[in-house]
N, C-alpha and C positions, 0 to 999 in steps of 0.2 A: 175184187182186184187185190193182188198182193204186191208187196214192195220188196225189193232186193237191194243188197248193198253194192255200191260201185266197186268194192274191193273183195267181194265174195258173193258171186251170183247164185250160189247154192243156198244162201240164207234168204228165206222168204217169210215175211210176216204181214199181218193185216195192217191197215192204215192206223188204227188206234194204237197199236204197239209201236209203229214207226214214229208217231207223234209223241208218245210218252218218252221213248228213248232219245229222240232228237238226232242222235248220231249213232252209227253202228259201232259196236265194240271194237271192230277192226280199224276204225278211223275213217271208214267210207261213209258215203251219204246214201240215204234211201231214195230210190227212184221207183216209179210204177213199172211193173213187169210188162205192161202194154199201155200205150196211150190211147184213150177212148176217142171216138170220132163223132163229129156233128155233121149233119147234112146242111146244105145251103138253106133248105126250107126251115129247118130248126133254127138256124142262125137268124133268118129273116123274122121268124115269129118272136124272137127275143126283143125285137125293136119296140114292141108294144108292152113289154113287161117292165116292172120297176127293177132297180138294181138288186134289192134283196131277192126278188123272184128269180132273176138270172143266176144269182149266186147259188140258190137252192138247186137249180138245174145242173150247174157245173159240178157242184160238190157231190151230187148224187152219182155222178160218173166215176169219181175218184175215191169217195169214202163209202164203199159199198158195204162195209160192215156196220155203218151207221143207219139207223132207221130214218124214214122221212121226217118223223116228229123230232128226232134228235138233231137232224140237220136244220130243220125249221127253227127250233129253239135257239140254236147257236147263232143263226143268221139274224133272227129278230133281236137277240140280246146285243149283237154287235152294231147293227145298222138301223135299228128302228127305235132307238131310245132317246133321240135328240142330241147325241154326242157330236154329230156333224153339223156345221154351221149353215150349210146350204140345203135347199130342198132335195137335191140329188146327192148321193154319196160321192159320185164322181161328177165333174162338170166338163162339158165340151165347149170350147170356144173356137169359132172359125175366124181366123185372121184375114183370110182371103180365100177365094175358091181354090180348093185343093191343098190348103194348109190349115191344119187343125191342131189345137192344143188340148191335151187331156189333163185337166187340173185334178190332181190327186191329193191335194193338201188342205182339204176343208174339214179334217178331223180334229180331235182335241189337242193334238200336238203340232199341227200345221205342217205335216210332212206325209209323203206317200206311205210311209211305214204304217200309218194308222189303218190303212185299208186292210192290212193283214193282222196287225197286232191288236185291233179291237175284237177280232173274232178268235184269235189263237188261244187266249185263256179259256174260252168256252169250249173250244175243241179239245184242249188239253184236259180240262177237268172231266169232260164227258169221256175221254179216252181212258183216264185213270179209273173211272167207274167201270168201264167196259172190260178192262184188263184185270180187274180185281186187285189192283195194286193197293197195298195198305200203308205205303210209305208216304211221308211228306215229300213234296217235289220242290227242289231248289232249282229255279230257272237262272242259269248262268249266262251272262251276255257280255260280249265285247262290242263296242260301238264306235263308229267314226263320227257320231254326232246325233243322228236322228233315231236310229233303232233304239238307243238307250231310253230316251224319254218316252217313245211310243210304247215300249215294252213295260216300263215302269207304270205308265198310266193304265195300260191294259190289265196288269197283274196286281195293282195295289189292292191290298186287303182281300184278294181272292182266297177263298178257304183252302187250306191244305197246301199252300205254296209260300215260298220265299222267292224273292228276286234280287239278284246281285249284279250290278252293272259296273264294268270297267271302261274307262274312256281315256284317250291320250291327253295328258295334262295340258299341253299347248297345241292341241290339234283339233279343237272345236271352236265354233264362234262363241262370242260372249253370251249371246242369247241362248244358244244350245246348252252351254254350261249352266246358265242360270236355271233353265228348264229342269235339268237333271238334279242339280244340287239343292233345289227347293222342294223336291218331290215329297208329297205327303203319303201316308200309308204306314201301317205298323209292321209290314213284312218286307220292306224295301231297304236296300243298301246301295250306295254309290261310292265309287273310289276311283281317283285318277291314278294313272300309271306314268312313270317317267320313261316315256318311249312313244312310239307312234301306234297307229291302229293295228298294223301287222303284228307288232309285239303283243298287243292286247289279245288279238285273235289267236295267235300261236299259243299264248299262255293259257287261254281258256280251253283250247282244243287239247293241250297237254294234260290239263287237269281232268277233262272229260274222259280221256282214254287211259288214265292211269289206274290199273287194277287195284293197287293198294289204296288209292283214294276212294274208289268205289266201295271197297270192303269196309273202310273206316266209316263212310257215310251210312252204309247198310247197318252197321252195328249201332248206329244212332237213329235208325228209323227214317233215313233220308235217302233220296235218289236225285240225280241230276236230270234236267231236261234243258232244252235250248229254245230261245226266242229269236236267235239269228236265223237267217234264211237257209242255214244248213238243215233246219227242221222242216220237214215236208208240210207240216201244218201251217207254216209261215209262207211257204212258196205257193201252195195251191190257191189261196185267196187272191194272189196276184194274177193268176191266169184269168180270173173272172173279169177284171176290168178291160182286158184286151178283147175278150169275146163281146162284152157289153158295148164297148166303144164302136166296134165294127157294125154291130146290129143297129145302134143308134144313128150312126152316120148314114146307113142305108135308109132308115126310117125318115131321116131328115132330108133325103134327096141329095146328100153330098156324094154318095156312092151308088152305083148300080150293083145289085146283088151279084156277087161273083167277081166284081172288079177288084183288082189288087190294091192293097193299102200298104205303103211303106211306113215303117215304124222306127222312130229315132228315140233312143233311150240314153240319158246320162248314166254312165255305168262305172261302178266301183267293184262291188263284190259279185257282180254278174247275175244276181238273182232276178232283178226286174226284167232285164232283156231275155233271160232264160224263160221267164213266164210267157213272154211274147212268142218265143220259139215253141213252147208247148201248145199255145193257142194255134199257131200255124200248123203244127203236126196234127191237131185235132180237126183241121179242115177250115179254119178261119182263113180267108184269102189274103194273107199277109205276104207281101212281096219281099223286099229287102229289109233285113234287120240291120239298122245303122247304129253302130256302137260308138258312143261319144265319150271320150276320155279327157281328163285335164292333163297337166304336164307329167303326171305319173302314168305315162302312156304305155304301160306294159301290155295291155290288151290290144292296143292299136298295132303294136309290133307283132304280137302273136297272131292276130287274125290275118295280118298281111303275109307273114313268113312261115307260120307254123312252129316258130321257136318261142317258147316261154322262158324269159330270163329276168328274174327279179334282182339280179346283181347289177344294180344301177342306183343312181342318186335318187333319194327320196325328197319330194318337194312338198312343202306346206303351202297350200294354195287358198284362194278365196272360195273354192268349192270343196270344203274339208271333208264332206261325206264321201268324196271320191278319192281321197288321198290314201290309196291302197295299192300295194304291189303284189299281194297274194289273193287272188279272186277265187274264193272257195267254191262257188257254184259252177265254175268252169269244169270241175270234175264231173258233174252230172252230164253236161253237154258232151264231153269227150267219151263218156261211157256209152251214150246212145250212138254217137258217130262211129264208135269202134265195134258196134254190133253186140254190145253187152259183154265185152271181153274184160272181165274183172282182173285177170292176171296182168294184162297189158296196162290197165289203169293203175294197178298197184305199183307196177314198175316205174311208170311215169312219175308218180308222186313220191316214190322213194328217191328217185333221181333229183326231183325238185328239193326234197328235204336235205339231201347230202351235198348236192352241187349247186343248188339254186337255179337250175334251168332244166328244160327237157325240149325235145323236138318230136313232133308227131309224125305219123306215117304220111306218105304221099296221098293216099286215099282220103285221109282225114283233112289234109291241106286242101284238096279239091272241094270237099264238102263245105269247108269253112268259107272258101271263096264264093261258092254258089249261094250260101245263106247270108253272109254278112258283108258289110262294108264298114270300114273303121277309119277314124281319124281323131285328132285331139285339138284342144285349144289351150293356148297359154292364158295366163291371167289377163294380159292385155287384149287378146282376141275375145275372151269371154266378156270383158267390159264393153268392147266395141259391139258385140252382138246384143247385149242388153240395151245399149244406147240406140242402135239401129232399129231394134224391135219397137222401142218406145216412139222413136221419130216416125217410123213407117206406119204403125198401127195404133199408137196411143196405148200400148199394152206393156205392162211392167212384169219382168220375169226375175226370178232369183238367180244366183250365181251358178247353180247346177243346171237349171233349165237353159241358162245362157250358154253353157257349154254345148248343150244339145242343139240349140238354134244355130250356133256358130258352125258346128260340124255338119248339120243338115245343109247349110248354105255352101259349105265346101263340097258336099256330095252333089248338089245341083250344078255347081260350077265344073266339077270333074266329069260328070256323067251326062248332064242335060236331061236326066230322067224326070219328067213332069208327072209321074204317078202320084195320085192323091197321097198326102202325107199326114201322119199323126206324130206329134212330138209329145213325149211324156213330160209333164211338168211336175217336178217331184217335191217342191217345197215353196212355202210362202216367201215372197221377197222380204217380209218383215223379220225373218230369221237371220238375215244377213244385211242389215240396213247400211252399215259402213260401206261395203263394197258396191251395193246397188246405188246408193247416193253418189259415190265417186264416179261410177259409170255414167250416171245421168248428169254429171257436171255440177252437182249441188254441194252445198256446205255440209260437212260431216261433224259439226260441233255438238257438244252436249253428251249425255249418257245414251244408252241404248234406246230408252223410251222417248227422249227428245228427238233422237234421230228417226224413230218410227213416226213421230208426229210430222216431221219434215217430209218424210217419204209419203205420208198420207196426203199432204197438201199437193204434192207433185203428181202422184199416181191416181188419186181419186179412189183408191182401194180402201175399204174400211180396215182398221187394225183389228186382227183377230182377238176376240175376247180372251182366249187362252194365253196370249202373249201380254196384253195390256194388264192383266191381273197379276203378272209376275212382279210388277212394280212395288207392291206392298209386301212381298214375301222375302224372308231372310233365308240364306242357305243353311241347310241342315247338315250337309255332308261336305267337309272341307279337307279330308285326308287324301294323301297320295302315297304310293308305294313304288319300290323298284320292281322291275319285271319279275325278279326271282322271289318276290315276297307276296305274289298274288294268292298262292295257296294258303299262306298263313292268314291273310285277310279273310278268305272264305271260311276257314275253320273258326276264326274268332267271331265272325258275323253269325255263324250258325251255332255258336256255343259249344263247339267240339274241341276237346283238349287232346 
C-alpha cells in the first residue's frame, strides 16, 4: 500500500516514509491510496482475539512495507508491557441494552491519545530504520491538552529523538498542565504559548513546512516529524479500537453480526471520528457517525451546511481538548469525498488560509449528510449530561465524554433512531475534577488532588496511579512564548544557533 498527499496526488510513498515525514512538504496530509476491506467473517473472528492481536491484523493491511515481526514487536512494546491499568487496553461498558461506552483512557496519561501514542514511537523508530534516515528526529507537537502528555510519555528517552510540545497557556486543565510540565525524560521540552490551540497548531505547521527551517535542521543533522494526528502513524492505531469494539460487541451478544452500530465521538481535531470513518469504509457495519462538539461548534455548522467558517468567537470551555476552530484531519475526509482531487483540496485550504472559510460542492454536502449527524453542547448542557448519566446509571464521565453523551441524547430526541450505539469515552474524569464535581453538585474545595479524592468517594472509581503520583512532582517547564517566538524556542531547545 502507498500513501499520497491530499494536496499532490502524484506523490506516492510507502507507509514508513509517511510516518517519518509526518506531513507532506506541500502542507498536505498523507492518506492511503486505497482503503483495505474486511469481511464480516473476519470481523467476527476478531471477537475471540486480544486487542494486540486485532491491532496486528489491522496494521498488516495498512503498513504493508512492515514485516509481520516488525508489526508484532511494535504492538507488543506498546500494549503488552503493563503500561495500561486495566486487563484490556480498551474497556467496553454497557449502560443499558443498546448503549455502550468505549473507555479509551486506561493508559499511562489517562486519555484516549495513549491508544496511538504508546505505539507511535515504536512505529517511528522502525520507520527511521527502514528508510535509512541518519538524522535525529525532532517530534514537534501542538496540543489542546491530552496529545502533549501522551506524546511526551511515549517518546521520553526514545533513542534518536527529541520531543517538543507547545500548549495554550490558559487553555488546558490544571491537571493536564501539571502532567506536561512535570514530565521526566532527557529528550523532552514543554512550552506554553500566549494564544489558543489553533495558534499553536498553526505555528507548528508553519515551522514544519518552512524550507529554510528544514535546511537549517538538516545542516545540524536533525529532521522534523509529528505526533499529532496529522501523522498517519498516529491515526492508523485509532482505527483499531473501532474494529475491536464492534467485534467485541458481537462476541458479547450486544450486536448481531452485520447489525449497524452508531458511533458518537467528542470531536476537536477530527482524527478520532475520522478513524471511525476509515473503519466504516473497511467494512465494519458502522451506521451514523455522530460528531459531538462543544461551544466551538465549527464542525457542527460545517457538517450541517457544507460551509467551514473559522471566523467566529473562540470559547474556552470545560472540555478544553475540543477547544479548536481549525480541524486538521477534516482535510483527509474531504480528499476522499472529492474522489482524490488534490487540486480541489489545495484550493479549499488556500481559501481557508486567506479568508478563514470555504464551502464544499453539492456532491460533498450530500455525502456529509449521509455519513454524519452533528450537534454541540454548551458547558451547561455538558454538566447536565454528566449529572444525568450519573443519576441514571451510576456512571461518571469526564467533560469531553459528557459532550458526546449530551449530543447523543439530542440525536435520539431528533431522530428516534434506536440503533445500537457506541460512545467514545476519551478521558478519565479525574483529569477535570473541578467541572465534574460541579456537575455532580459536589463541593470543589482544595487542590486538584483533594478534589480527586472527593470525586473518588462519590464515583467509586479508583484514582489512576498516573495522576495520584503527580502530587509529589514539581514542574520542570515553566516558560511561555508569544506565537511568533515558537521557532526561536525550537532552535534553542535543539541547540541550534
